[in-house]
PyMOL Python script that loads the backbone (N, CA, C, O; Angstrom):
from pymol import cmd

cmd.read_pdbstr("""\
ATOM      1  N   UNK A   1    -173.766  74.658  81.983  1.00  0.00           N
ATOM      2  CA  UNK A   1    -173.865  73.227  81.710  1.00  0.00           C
ATOM      3  C   UNK A   1    -174.539  72.927  80.382  1.00  0.00           C
ATOM      4  O   UNK A   1    -174.088  72.041  79.657  1.00  0.00           O
ATOM      5  N   UNK A   2    -175.613  73.644  80.042  1.00  0.00           N
ATOM      6  CA  UNK A   2    -176.299  73.348  78.785  1.00  0.00           C
ATOM      7  C   UNK A   2    -175.479  73.811  77.578  1.00  0.00           C
ATOM      8  O   UNK A   2    -175.656  73.288  76.478  1.00  0.00           O
ATOM      9  N   UNK A   3    -174.588  74.781  77.770  1.00  0.00           N
ATOM     10  CA  UNK A   3    -173.743  75.262  76.677  1.00  0.00           C
ATOM     11  C   UNK A   3    -172.485  74.425  76.515  1.00  0.00           C
ATOM     12  O   UNK A   3    -171.753  74.603  75.541  1.00  0.00           O
ATOM     13  N   UNK A   4    -172.219  73.525  77.436  1.00  0.00           N
ATOM     14  CA  UNK A   4    -170.981  72.753  77.421  1.00  0.00           C
ATOM     15  C   UNK A   4    -170.881  71.841  76.202  1.00  0.00           C
ATOM     16  O   UNK A   4    -169.822  71.763  75.579  1.00  0.00           O
ATOM     17  N   UNK A   5    -171.953  71.157  75.856  1.00  0.00           N
ATOM     18  CA  UNK A   5    -171.937  70.241  74.711  1.00  0.00           C
ATOM     19  C   UNK A   5    -171.610  70.931  73.399  1.00  0.00           C
ATOM     20  O   UNK A   5    -170.701  70.488  72.697  1.00  0.00           O
ATOM     21  N   UNK A   6    -172.322  72.010  73.036  1.00  0.00           N
ATOM     22  CA  UNK A   6    -171.987  72.723  71.793  1.00  0.00           C
ATOM     23  C   UNK A   6    -170.572  73.316  71.812  1.00  0.00           C
ATOM     24  O   UNK A   6    -169.902  73.351  70.780  1.00  0.00           O
ATOM     25  N   UNK A   7    -170.119  73.778  72.977  1.00  0.00           N
ATOM     26  CA  UNK A   7    -168.767  74.331  73.081  1.00  0.00           C
ATOM     27  C   UNK A   7    -167.727  73.258  72.785  1.00  0.00           C
ATOM     28  O   UNK A   7    -166.794  73.493  72.017  1.00  0.00           O
ATOM     29  N   UNK A   8    -167.879  72.085  73.388  1.00  0.00           N
ATOM     30  CA  UNK A   8    -166.938  70.982  73.168  1.00  0.00           C
ATOM     31  C   UNK A   8    -166.973  70.545  71.710  1.00  0.00           C
ATOM     32  O   UNK A   8    -165.924  70.307  71.111  1.00  0.00           O
ATOM     33  N   UNK A   9    -168.155  70.439  71.136  1.00  0.00           N
ATOM     34  CA  UNK A   9    -168.285  70.041  69.733  1.00  0.00           C
ATOM     35  C   UNK A   9    -167.587  71.039  68.813  1.00  0.00           C
ATOM     36  O   UNK A   9    -166.938  70.643  67.845  1.00  0.00           O
ATOM     37  N   UNK A  10    -167.716  72.314  69.106  1.00  0.00           N
ATOM     38  CA  UNK A  10    -167.102  73.355  68.286  1.00  0.00           C
ATOM     39  C   UNK A  10    -165.579  73.317  68.357  1.00  0.00           C
ATOM     40  O   UNK A  10    -164.913  73.528  67.344  1.00  0.00           O
ATOM     41  N   UNK A  11    -165.018  73.053  69.532  1.00  0.00           N
ATOM     42  CA  UNK A  11    -163.576  73.185  69.746  1.00  0.00           C
ATOM     43  C   UNK A  11    -162.818  71.864  69.822  1.00  0.00           C
ATOM     44  O   UNK A  11    -161.600  71.893  70.000  1.00  0.00           O
ATOM     45  N   UNK A  12    -163.460  70.722  69.697  1.00  0.00           N
ATOM     46  CA  UNK A  12    -162.767  69.450  69.925  1.00  0.00           C
ATOM     47  C   UNK A  12    -161.700  69.136  68.883  1.00  0.00           C
ATOM     48  O   UNK A  12    -160.771  68.389  69.190  1.00  0.00           O
ATOM     49  N   UNK A  13    -161.786  69.661  67.687  1.00  0.00           N
ATOM     50  CA  UNK A  13    -160.788  69.376  66.663  1.00  0.00           C
ATOM     51  C   UNK A  13    -159.631  70.355  66.630  1.00  0.00           C
ATOM     52  O   UNK A  13    -158.686  70.165  65.864  1.00  0.00           O
ATOM     53  N   UNK A  14    -159.685  71.387  67.437  1.00  0.00           N
ATOM     54  CA  UNK A  14    -158.640  72.414  67.429  1.00  0.00           C
ATOM     55  C   UNK A  14    -157.525  72.052  68.408  1.00  0.00           C
ATOM     56  O   UNK A  14    -157.788  71.474  69.462  1.00  0.00           O
ATOM     57  N   UNK A  15    -156.276  72.394  68.061  1.00  0.00           N
ATOM     58  CA  UNK A  15    -155.186  72.128  69.000  1.00  0.00           C
ATOM     59  C   UNK A  15    -155.272  73.059  70.214  1.00  0.00           C
ATOM     60  O   UNK A  15    -155.776  74.178  70.116  1.00  0.00           O
ATOM     61  N   UNK A  16    -154.773  72.581  71.354  1.00  0.00           N
ATOM     62  CA  UNK A  16    -154.756  73.404  72.564  1.00  0.00           C
ATOM     63  C   UNK A  16    -153.725  74.509  72.411  1.00  0.00           C
ATOM     64  O   UNK A  16    -152.630  74.279  71.898  1.00  0.00           O
ATOM     65  N   UNK A  17    -154.072  75.691  72.851  1.00  0.00           N
ATOM     66  CA  UNK A  17    -153.170  76.829  72.823  1.00  0.00           C
ATOM     67  C   UNK A  17    -153.196  77.511  74.174  1.00  0.00           C
ATOM     68  O   UNK A  17    -154.233  77.589  74.833  1.00  0.00           O
ATOM     69  N   UNK A  18    -152.036  78.002  74.571  1.00  0.00           N
ATOM     70  CA  UNK A  18    -151.968  78.762  75.813  1.00  0.00           C
ATOM     71  C   UNK A  18    -151.707  80.216  75.452  1.00  0.00           C
ATOM     72  O   UNK A  18    -150.614  80.564  75.003  1.00  0.00           O
ATOM     73  N   UNK A  19    -152.692  81.047  75.644  1.00  0.00           N
ATOM     74  CA  UNK A  19    -152.540  82.457  75.338  1.00  0.00           C
ATOM     75  C   UNK A  19    -152.247  83.208  76.627  1.00  0.00           C
ATOM     76  O   UNK A  19    -152.756  82.860  77.692  1.00  0.00           O
ATOM     77  N   UNK A  20    -151.430  84.232  76.518  1.00  0.00           N
ATOM     78  CA  UNK A  20    -151.077  85.015  77.686  1.00  0.00           C
ATOM     79  C   UNK A  20    -150.904  86.474  77.280  1.00  0.00           C
ATOM     80  O   UNK A  20    -150.871  86.795  76.092  1.00  0.00           O
ATOM     81  N   UNK A  21    -150.797  87.333  78.249  1.00  0.00           N
ATOM     82  CA  UNK A  21    -150.689  88.772  78.040  1.00  0.00           C
ATOM     83  C   UNK A  21    -149.246  89.203  78.290  1.00  0.00           C
ATOM     84  O   UNK A  21    -148.610  88.731  79.233  1.00  0.00           O
ATOM     85  N   UNK A  22    -148.732  90.093  77.451  1.00  0.00           N
ATOM     86  CA  UNK A  22    -147.390  90.642  77.630  1.00  0.00           C
ATOM     87  C   UNK A  22    -147.436  91.671  78.750  1.00  0.00           C
ATOM     88  O   UNK A  22    -148.280  92.567  78.741  1.00  0.00           O
ATOM     89  N   UNK A  23    -146.514  91.542  79.729  1.00  0.00           N
ATOM     90  CA  UNK A  23    -146.471  92.486  80.849  1.00  0.00           C
ATOM     91  C   UNK A  23    -145.277  93.426  80.779  1.00  0.00           C
ATOM     92  O   UNK A  23    -145.315  94.509  81.364  1.00  0.00           O
ATOM     93  N   UNK A  24    -144.210  93.034  80.072  1.00  0.00           N
ATOM     94  CA  UNK A  24    -143.055  93.921  79.940  1.00  0.00           C
ATOM     95  C   UNK A  24    -142.256  93.544  78.698  1.00  0.00           C
ATOM     96  O   UNK A  24    -142.326  92.419  78.204  1.00  0.00           O
ATOM     97  N   UNK A  25    -141.500  94.515  78.214  1.00  0.00           N
ATOM     98  CA  UNK A  25    -140.662  94.332  77.033  1.00  0.00           C
ATOM     99  C   UNK A  25    -139.275  94.873  77.316  1.00  0.00           C
ATOM    100  O   UNK A  25    -139.103  95.760  78.151  1.00  0.00           O
ATOM    101  N   UNK A  26    -138.293  94.339  76.623  1.00  0.00           N
ATOM    102  CA  UNK A  26    -136.937  94.830  76.718  1.00  0.00           C
ATOM    103  C   UNK A  26    -136.154  94.364  75.512  1.00  0.00           C
ATOM    104  O   UNK A  26    -136.680  93.645  74.662  1.00  0.00           O
ATOM    105  N   UNK A  27    -134.891  94.774  75.434  1.00  0.00           N
ATOM    106  CA  UNK A  27    -134.029  94.319  74.348  1.00  0.00           C
ATOM    107  C   UNK A  27    -132.726  93.808  74.923  1.00  0.00           C
ATOM    108  O   UNK A  27    -132.219  94.329  75.916  1.00  0.00           O
ATOM    109  N   UNK A  28    -132.200  92.794  74.293  1.00  0.00           N
ATOM    110  CA  UNK A  28    -130.937  92.184  74.685  1.00  0.00           C
ATOM    111  C   UNK A  28    -129.929  92.492  73.590  1.00  0.00           C
ATOM    112  O   UNK A  28    -130.048  91.959  72.487  1.00  0.00           O
ATOM    113  N   UNK A  29    -128.928  93.345  73.864  1.00  0.00           N
ATOM    114  CA  UNK A  29    -127.953  93.694  72.830  1.00  0.00           C
ATOM    115  C   UNK A  29    -127.166  92.461  72.380  1.00  0.00           C
ATOM    116  O   UNK A  29    -126.805  91.606  73.189  1.00  0.00           O
ATOM    117  N   UNK A  30    -126.910  92.390  71.086  1.00  0.00           N
ATOM    118  CA  UNK A  30    -126.107  91.297  70.542  1.00  0.00           C
ATOM    119  C   UNK A  30    -124.767  91.852  70.091  1.00  0.00           C
ATOM    120  O   UNK A  30    -124.691  92.973  69.587  1.00  0.00           O
ATOM    121  N   UNK A  31    -123.706  91.065  70.274  1.00  0.00           N
ATOM    122  CA  UNK A  31    -122.408  91.518  69.770  1.00  0.00           C
ATOM    123  C   UNK A  31    -122.399  91.471  68.247  1.00  0.00           C
ATOM    124  O   UNK A  31    -123.074  90.641  67.639  1.00  0.00           O
ATOM    125  N   UNK A  32    -121.644  92.350  67.649  1.00  0.00           N
ATOM    126  CA  UNK A  32    -121.539  92.368  66.197  1.00  0.00           C
ATOM    127  C   UNK A  32    -121.297  93.780  65.708  1.00  0.00           C
ATOM    128  O   UNK A  32    -121.168  94.714  66.499  1.00  0.00           O
ATOM    129  N   UNK A  33    -121.237  93.923  64.404  1.00  0.00           N
ATOM    130  CA  UNK A  33    -121.009  95.265  63.851  1.00  0.00           C
ATOM    131  C   UNK A  33    -122.199  96.180  64.119  1.00  0.00           C
ATOM    132  O   UNK A  33    -123.286  95.726  64.478  1.00  0.00           O
ATOM    133  N   UNK A  34    -121.968  97.470  63.939  1.00  0.00           N
ATOM    134  CA  UNK A  34    -123.060  98.431  64.113  1.00  0.00           C
ATOM    135  C   UNK A  34    -124.216  98.058  63.196  1.00  0.00           C
ATOM    136  O   UNK A  34    -124.005  97.649  62.054  1.00  0.00           O
ATOM    137  N   UNK A  35    -125.411  98.198  63.690  1.00  0.00           N
ATOM    138  CA  UNK A  35    -126.586  97.841  62.913  1.00  0.00           C
ATOM    139  C   UNK A  35    -127.088  96.439  63.190  1.00  0.00           C
ATOM    140  O   UNK A  35    -128.120  96.036  62.653  1.00  0.00           O
ATOM    141  N   UNK A  36    -126.365  95.675  64.033  1.00  0.00           N
ATOM    142  CA  UNK A  36    -126.838  94.343  64.408  1.00  0.00           C
ATOM    143  C   UNK A  36    -128.081  94.514  65.275  1.00  0.00           C
ATOM    144  O   UNK A  36    -128.031  95.204  66.293  1.00  0.00           O
ATOM    145  N   UNK A  37    -129.198  93.896  64.885  1.00  0.00           N
ATOM    146  CA  UNK A  37    -130.429  94.105  65.667  1.00  0.00           C
ATOM    147  C   UNK A  37    -130.366  93.441  67.039  1.00  0.00           C
ATOM    148  O   UNK A  37    -129.794  92.362  67.196  1.00  0.00           O
ATOM    149  N   UNK A  38    -130.958  94.100  68.020  1.00  0.00           N
ATOM    150  CA  UNK A  38    -131.040  93.541  69.366  1.00  0.00           C
ATOM    151  C   UNK A  38    -132.125  92.472  69.412  1.00  0.00           C
ATOM    152  O   UNK A  38    -133.043  92.463  68.592  1.00  0.00           O
ATOM    153  N   UNK A  39    -132.006  91.576  70.380  1.00  0.00           N
ATOM    154  CA  UNK A  39    -133.013  90.528  70.570  1.00  0.00           C
ATOM    155  C   UNK A  39    -134.137  91.064  71.453  1.00  0.00           C
ATOM    156  O   UNK A  39    -133.871  91.549  72.553  1.00  0.00           O
ATOM    157  N   UNK A  40    -135.378  90.988  70.998  1.00  0.00           N
ATOM    158  CA  UNK A  40    -136.488  91.402  71.857  1.00  0.00           C
ATOM    159  C   UNK A  40    -136.671  90.431  73.020  1.00  0.00           C
ATOM    160  O   UNK A  40    -136.530  89.219  72.856  1.00  0.00           O
ATOM    161  N   UNK A  41    -136.984  90.973  74.190  1.00  0.00           N
ATOM    162  CA  UNK A  41    -137.303  90.166  75.371  1.00  0.00           C
ATOM    163  C   UNK A  41    -138.740  90.479  75.756  1.00  0.00           C
ATOM    164  O   UNK A  41    -139.159  91.636  75.743  1.00  0.00           O
ATOM    165  N   UNK A  42    -139.485  89.442  76.098  1.00  0.00           N
ATOM    166  CA  UNK A  42    -140.897  89.595  76.427  1.00  0.00           C
ATOM    167  C   UNK A  42    -141.165  88.915  77.759  1.00  0.00           C
ATOM    168  O   UNK A  42    -140.795  87.757  77.953  1.00  0.00           O
ATOM    169  N   UNK A  43    -141.802  89.622  78.672  1.00  0.00           N
ATOM    170  CA  UNK A  43    -142.289  89.029  79.912  1.00  0.00           C
ATOM    171  C   UNK A  43    -143.790  88.854  79.801  1.00  0.00           C
ATOM    172  O   UNK A  43    -144.481  89.737  79.295  1.00  0.00           O
ATOM    173  N   UNK A  44    -144.303  87.727  80.267  1.00  0.00           N
ATOM    174  CA  UNK A  44    -145.731  87.449  80.104  1.00  0.00           C
ATOM    175  C   UNK A  44    -146.429  87.301  81.449  1.00  0.00           C
ATOM    176  O   UNK A  44    -145.792  87.091  82.481  1.00  0.00           O
ATOM    177  N   UNK A  45    -147.751  87.416  81.410  1.00  0.00           N
ATOM    178  CA  UNK A  45    -148.572  87.289  82.608  1.00  0.00           C
ATOM    179  C   UNK A  45    -148.469  85.893  83.226  1.00  0.00           C
ATOM    180  O   UNK A  45    -148.717  85.723  84.419  1.00  0.00           O
ATOM    181  N   UNK A  46    -148.107  84.907  82.425  1.00  0.00           N
ATOM    182  CA  UNK A  46    -147.939  83.540  82.918  1.00  0.00           C
ATOM    183  C   UNK A  46    -146.606  83.356  83.641  1.00  0.00           C
ATOM    184  O   UNK A  46    -146.334  82.270  84.153  1.00  0.00           O
ATOM    185  N   UNK A  47    -145.761  84.405  83.694  1.00  0.00           N
ATOM    186  CA  UNK A  47    -144.479  84.325  84.373  1.00  0.00           C
ATOM    187  C   UNK A  47    -143.350  83.848  83.489  1.00  0.00           C
ATOM    188  O   UNK A  47    -142.293  83.474  83.997  1.00  0.00           O
ATOM    189  N   UNK A  48    -143.540  83.850  82.178  1.00  0.00           N
ATOM    190  CA  UNK A  48    -142.488  83.428  81.254  1.00  0.00           C
ATOM    191  C   UNK A  48    -141.650  84.625  80.830  1.00  0.00           C
ATOM    192  O   UNK A  48    -142.158  85.739  80.698  1.00  0.00           O
ATOM    193  N   UNK A  49    -140.359  84.381  80.618  1.00  0.00           N
ATOM    194  CA  UNK A  49    -139.451  85.352  80.029  1.00  0.00           C
ATOM    195  C   UNK A  49    -138.975  84.737  78.719  1.00  0.00           C
ATOM    196  O   UNK A  49    -138.383  83.658  78.717  1.00  0.00           O
ATOM    197  N   UNK A  50    -139.227  85.413  77.614  1.00  0.00           N
ATOM    198  CA  UNK A  50    -138.849  84.909  76.299  1.00  0.00           C
ATOM    199  C   UNK A  50    -137.843  85.852  75.667  1.00  0.00           C
ATOM    200  O   UNK A  50    -138.040  87.067  75.667  1.00  0.00           O
ATOM    201  N   UNK A  51    -136.754  85.292  75.124  1.00  0.00           N
ATOM    202  CA  UNK A  51    -135.808  86.051  74.313  1.00  0.00           C
ATOM    203  C   UNK A  51    -135.992  85.555  72.886  1.00  0.00           C
ATOM    204  O   UNK A  51    -135.868  84.361  72.613  1.00  0.00           O
ATOM    205  N   UNK A  52    -136.289  86.480  71.980  1.00  0.00           N
ATOM    206  CA  UNK A  52    -136.624  86.123  70.607  1.00  0.00           C
ATOM    207  C   UNK A  52    -135.492  86.444  69.649  1.00  0.00           C
ATOM    208  O   UNK A  52    -134.715  87.370  69.882  1.00  0.00           O
ATOM    209  N   UNK A  53    -135.401  85.683  68.579  1.00  0.00           N
ATOM    210  CA  UNK A  53    -134.486  85.986  67.485  1.00  0.00           C
ATOM    211  C   UNK A  53    -135.078  87.183  66.736  1.00  0.00           C
ATOM    212  O   UNK A  53    -136.248  87.145  66.358  1.00  0.00           O
ATOM    213  N   UNK A  54    -134.288  88.255  66.513  1.00  0.00           N
ATOM    214  CA  UNK A  54    -134.862  89.458  65.912  1.00  0.00           C
ATOM    215  C   UNK A  54    -135.204  89.320  64.432  1.00  0.00           C
ATOM    216  O   UNK A  54    -135.929  90.153  63.888  1.00  0.00           O
ATOM    217  N   UNK A  55    -134.698  88.285  63.778  1.00  0.00           N
ATOM    218  CA  UNK A  55    -134.968  88.141  62.349  1.00  0.00           C
ATOM    219  C   UNK A  55    -136.034  87.091  62.074  1.00  0.00           C
ATOM    220  O   UNK A  55    -136.896  87.300  61.221  1.00  0.00           O
ATOM    221  N   UNK A  56    -135.989  85.964  62.781  1.00  0.00           N
ATOM    222  CA  UNK A  56    -136.946  84.879  62.533  1.00  0.00           C
ATOM    223  C   UNK A  56    -138.079  84.857  63.559  1.00  0.00           C
ATOM    224  O   UNK A  56    -139.080  84.169  63.355  1.00  0.00           O
ATOM    225  N   UNK A  57    -137.936  85.601  64.657  1.00  0.00           N
ATOM    226  CA  UNK A  57    -138.901  85.636  65.762  1.00  0.00           C
ATOM    227  C   UNK A  57    -139.159  84.252  66.350  1.00  0.00           C
ATOM    228  O   UNK A  57    -140.271  83.947  66.783  1.00  0.00           O
ATOM    229  N   UNK A  58    -138.131  83.426  66.360  1.00  0.00           N
ATOM    230  CA  UNK A  58    -138.202  82.153  67.068  1.00  0.00           C
ATOM    231  C   UNK A  58    -137.707  82.378  68.488  1.00  0.00           C
ATOM    232  O   UNK A  58    -137.005  83.355  68.750  1.00  0.00           O
ATOM    233  N   UNK A  59    -138.055  81.500  69.397  1.00  0.00           N
ATOM    234  CA  UNK A  59    -137.667  81.634  70.801  1.00  0.00           C
ATOM    235  C   UNK A  59    -136.245  81.115  70.973  1.00  0.00           C
ATOM    236  O   UNK A  59    -135.977  79.939  70.725  1.00  0.00           O
ATOM    237  N   UNK A  60    -135.325  81.994  71.400  1.00  0.00           N
ATOM    238  CA  UNK A  60    -133.945  81.601  71.671  1.00  0.00           C
ATOM    239  C   UNK A  60    -133.785  81.098  73.099  1.00  0.00           C
ATOM    240  O   UNK A  60    -132.979  80.205  73.362  1.00  0.00           O
ATOM    241  N   UNK A  61    -134.546  81.665  74.011  1.00  0.00           N
ATOM    242  CA  UNK A  61    -134.475  81.294  75.424  1.00  0.00           C
ATOM    243  C   UNK A  61    -135.861  81.448  76.030  1.00  0.00           C
ATOM    244  O   UNK A  61    -136.588  82.396  75.734  1.00  0.00           O
ATOM    245  N   UNK A  62    -136.206  80.502  76.879  1.00  0.00           N
ATOM    246  CA  UNK A  62    -137.461  80.615  77.630  1.00  0.00           C
ATOM    247  C   UNK A  62    -137.166  80.264  79.078  1.00  0.00           C
ATOM    248  O   UNK A  62    -136.681  79.175  79.383  1.00  0.00           O
ATOM    249  N   UNK A  63    -137.464  81.192  79.952  1.00  0.00           N
ATOM    250  CA  UNK A  63    -137.326  80.966  81.382  1.00  0.00           C
ATOM    251  C   UNK A  63    -138.628  81.336  82.060  1.00  0.00           C
ATOM    252  O   UNK A  63    -139.539  81.870  81.428  1.00  0.00           O
ATOM    253  N   UNK A  64    -138.711  81.052  83.335  1.00  0.00           N
ATOM    254  CA  UNK A  64    -139.939  81.403  84.045  1.00  0.00           C
ATOM    255  C   UNK A  64    -139.611  81.936  85.427  1.00  0.00           C
ATOM    256  O   UNK A  64    -138.589  81.596  86.023  1.00  0.00           O
ATOM    257  N   UNK A  65    -140.494  82.770  85.914  1.00  0.00           N
ATOM    258  CA  UNK A  65    -140.403  83.346  87.254  1.00  0.00           C
ATOM    259  C   UNK A  65    -141.728  83.056  87.959  1.00  0.00           C
ATOM    260  O   UNK A  65    -142.720  82.754  87.296  1.00  0.00           O
ATOM    261  N   UNK A  66    -141.760  83.144  89.293  1.00  0.00           N
ATOM    262  CA  UNK A  66    -142.959  82.725  90.021  1.00  0.00           C
ATOM    263  C   UNK A  66    -144.189  83.620  89.860  1.00  0.00           C
ATOM    264  O   UNK A  66    -145.303  83.180  90.144  1.00  0.00           O
ATOM    265  N   UNK A  67    -144.012  84.859  89.414  1.00  0.00           N
ATOM    266  CA  UNK A  67    -145.163  85.749  89.234  1.00  0.00           C
ATOM    267  C   UNK A  67    -144.933  86.600  87.982  1.00  0.00           C
ATOM    268  O   UNK A  67    -143.822  86.605  87.451  1.00  0.00           O
ATOM    269  N   UNK A  68    -145.931  87.305  87.504  1.00  0.00           N
ATOM    270  CA  UNK A  68    -145.762  88.091  86.273  1.00  0.00           C
ATOM    271  C   UNK A  68    -144.672  89.153  86.422  1.00  0.00           C
ATOM    272  O   UNK A  68    -144.689  89.914  87.389  1.00  0.00           O
ATOM    273  N   UNK A  69    -143.727  89.216  85.486  1.00  0.00           N
ATOM    274  CA  UNK A  69    -142.664  90.215  85.568  1.00  0.00           C
ATOM    275  C   UNK A  69    -143.179  91.605  85.196  1.00  0.00           C
ATOM    276  O   UNK A  69    -144.018  91.753  84.308  1.00  0.00           O
ATOM    277  N   UNK A  70    -142.664  92.614  85.886  1.00  0.00           N
ATOM    278  CA  UNK A  70    -143.015  94.002  85.584  1.00  0.00           C
ATOM    279  C   UNK A  70    -141.908  94.684  84.786  1.00  0.00           C
ATOM    280  O   UNK A  70    -142.182  95.542  83.946  1.00  0.00           O
ATOM    281  N   UNK A  71    -140.654  94.301  85.049  1.00  0.00           N
ATOM    282  CA  UNK A  71    -139.498  94.860  84.352  1.00  0.00           C
ATOM    283  C   UNK A  71    -138.514  93.746  84.063  1.00  0.00           C
ATOM    284  O   UNK A  71    -138.380  92.811  84.853  1.00  0.00           O
ATOM    285  N   UNK A  72    -137.824  93.838  82.935  1.00  0.00           N
ATOM    286  CA  UNK A  72    -136.750  92.904  82.617  1.00  0.00           C
ATOM    287  C   UNK A  72    -135.603  93.725  82.018  1.00  0.00           C
ATOM    288  O   UNK A  72    -135.796  94.484  81.069  1.00  0.00           O
ATOM    289  N   UNK A  73    -134.401  93.555  82.594  1.00  0.00           N
ATOM    290  CA  UNK A  73    -133.246  94.353  82.198  1.00  0.00           C
ATOM    291  C   UNK A  73    -132.041  93.431  82.037  1.00  0.00           C
ATOM    292  O   UNK A  73    -131.715  92.688  82.962  1.00  0.00           O
ATOM    293  N   UNK A  74    -131.367  93.462  80.874  1.00  0.00           N
ATOM    294  CA  UNK A  74    -130.162  92.649  80.703  1.00  0.00           C
ATOM    295  C   UNK A  74    -128.932  93.369  81.249  1.00  0.00           C
ATOM    296  O   UNK A  74    -128.824  94.591  81.157  1.00  0.00           O
ATOM    297  N   UNK A  75    -128.025  92.612  81.808  1.00  0.00           N
ATOM    298  CA  UNK A  75    -126.733  93.135  82.256  1.00  0.00           C
ATOM    299  C   UNK A  75    -125.662  92.143  81.834  1.00  0.00           C
ATOM    300  O   UNK A  75    -125.833  90.932  81.980  1.00  0.00           O
ATOM    301  N   UNK A  76    -124.557  92.660  81.310  1.00  0.00           N
ATOM    302  CA  UNK A  76    -123.479  91.770  80.914  1.00  0.00           C
ATOM    303  C   UNK A  76    -122.432  92.509  80.103  1.00  0.00           C
ATOM    304  O   UNK A  76    -122.594  93.686  79.782  1.00  0.00           O
ATOM    305  N   UNK A  77    -121.348  91.800  79.772  1.00  0.00           N
ATOM    306  CA  UNK A  77    -120.225  92.430  79.081  1.00  0.00           C
ATOM    307  C   UNK A  77    -120.459  92.691  77.598  1.00  0.00           C
ATOM    308  O   UNK A  77    -119.639  93.363  76.971  1.00  0.00           O
ATOM    309  N   UNK A  78    -121.535  92.192  77.016  1.00  0.00           N
ATOM    310  CA  UNK A  78    -121.805  92.456  75.611  1.00  0.00           C
ATOM    311  C   UNK A  78    -121.259  91.415  74.656  1.00  0.00           C
ATOM    312  O   UNK A  78    -121.314  91.607  73.441  1.00  0.00           O
ATOM    313  N   UNK A  79    -120.735  90.322  75.175  1.00  0.00           N
ATOM    314  CA  UNK A  79    -120.190  89.277  74.295  1.00  0.00           C
ATOM    315  C   UNK A  79    -121.037  88.010  74.323  1.00  0.00           C
ATOM    316  O   UNK A  79    -120.547  86.928  73.999  1.00  0.00           O
ATOM    317  N   UNK A  80    -122.291  88.135  74.702  1.00  0.00           N
ATOM    318  CA  UNK A  80    -123.181  86.980  74.727  1.00  0.00           C
ATOM    319  C   UNK A  80    -123.397  86.398  76.108  1.00  0.00           C
ATOM    320  O   UNK A  80    -124.246  85.522  76.274  1.00  0.00           O
ATOM    321  N   UNK A  81    -122.653  86.859  77.108  1.00  0.00           N
ATOM    322  CA  UNK A  81    -122.843  86.380  78.487  1.00  0.00           C
ATOM    323  C   UNK A  81    -123.645  87.438  79.239  1.00  0.00           C
ATOM    324  O   UNK A  81    -123.146  88.525  79.532  1.00  0.00           O
ATOM    325  N   UNK A  82    -124.864  87.109  79.538  1.00  0.00           N
ATOM    326  CA  UNK A  82    -125.753  88.077  80.174  1.00  0.00           C
ATOM    327  C   UNK A  82    -126.396  87.493  81.416  1.00  0.00           C
ATOM    328  O   UNK A  82    -126.489  86.278  81.587  1.00  0.00           O
ATOM    329  N   UNK A  83    -126.826  88.380  82.258  1.00  0.00           N
ATOM    330  CA  UNK A  83    -127.737  88.061  83.355  1.00  0.00           C
ATOM    331  C   UNK A  83    -128.952  88.944  83.145  1.00  0.00           C
ATOM    332  O   UNK A  83    -128.835  90.116  82.788  1.00  0.00           O
ATOM    333  N   UNK A  84    -130.108  88.371  83.370  1.00  0.00           N
ATOM    334  CA  UNK A  84    -131.338  89.141  83.226  1.00  0.00           C
ATOM    335  C   UNK A  84    -131.851  89.519  84.603  1.00  0.00           C
ATOM    336  O   UNK A  84    -132.080  88.655  85.448  1.00  0.00           O
ATOM    337  N   UNK A  85    -132.028  90.806  84.823  1.00  0.00           N
ATOM    338  CA  UNK A  85    -132.653  91.280  86.046  1.00  0.00           C
ATOM    339  C   UNK A  85    -134.152  91.364  85.817  1.00  0.00           C
ATOM    340  O   UNK A  85    -134.607  92.020  84.880  1.00  0.00           O
ATOM    341  N   UNK A  86    -134.917  90.702  86.670  1.00  0.00           N
ATOM    342  CA  UNK A  86    -136.369  90.664  86.510  1.00  0.00           C
ATOM    343  C   UNK A  86    -137.011  91.119  87.812  1.00  0.00           C
ATOM    344  O   UNK A  86    -136.706  90.589  88.880  1.00  0.00           O
ATOM    345  N   UNK A  87    -137.902  92.104  87.723  1.00  0.00           N
ATOM    346  CA  UNK A  87    -138.676  92.552  88.882  1.00  0.00           C
ATOM    347  C   UNK A  87    -140.114  92.108  88.684  1.00  0.00           C
ATOM    348  O   UNK A  87    -140.735  92.398  87.661  1.00  0.00           O
ATOM    349  N   UNK A  88    -140.632  91.401  89.676  1.00  0.00           N
ATOM    350  CA  UNK A  88    -142.008  90.888  89.584  1.00  0.00           C
ATOM    351  C   UNK A  88    -142.934  91.697  90.474  1.00  0.00           C
ATOM    352  O   UNK A  88    -144.132  91.418  90.533  1.00  0.00           O
TER     353      UNK A  88
END
""", "prot")
cmd.dss("prot")
cmd.show_as("cartoon", "prot")
cmd.util.cbc("prot")
cmd.orient("prot")
């Protein structure tokens, strides 16, 4: 309680951020010529599944599951239509 005032004063001007821990990684193959980079997939402790652009590292897809994922595996024909298998 006595530390609450200085803590609030120190952090009141900063934007809120939600930090989480990575629990699993995978790659999502992209169609294209040989050498086309795969999209990284990240599972987080908050239950989020993120598919990232391999060049700009922006989020292409964000989904969520009810508990932290342990494994994430893509399945599909390779033309951009995928299903993600997630084990929590």
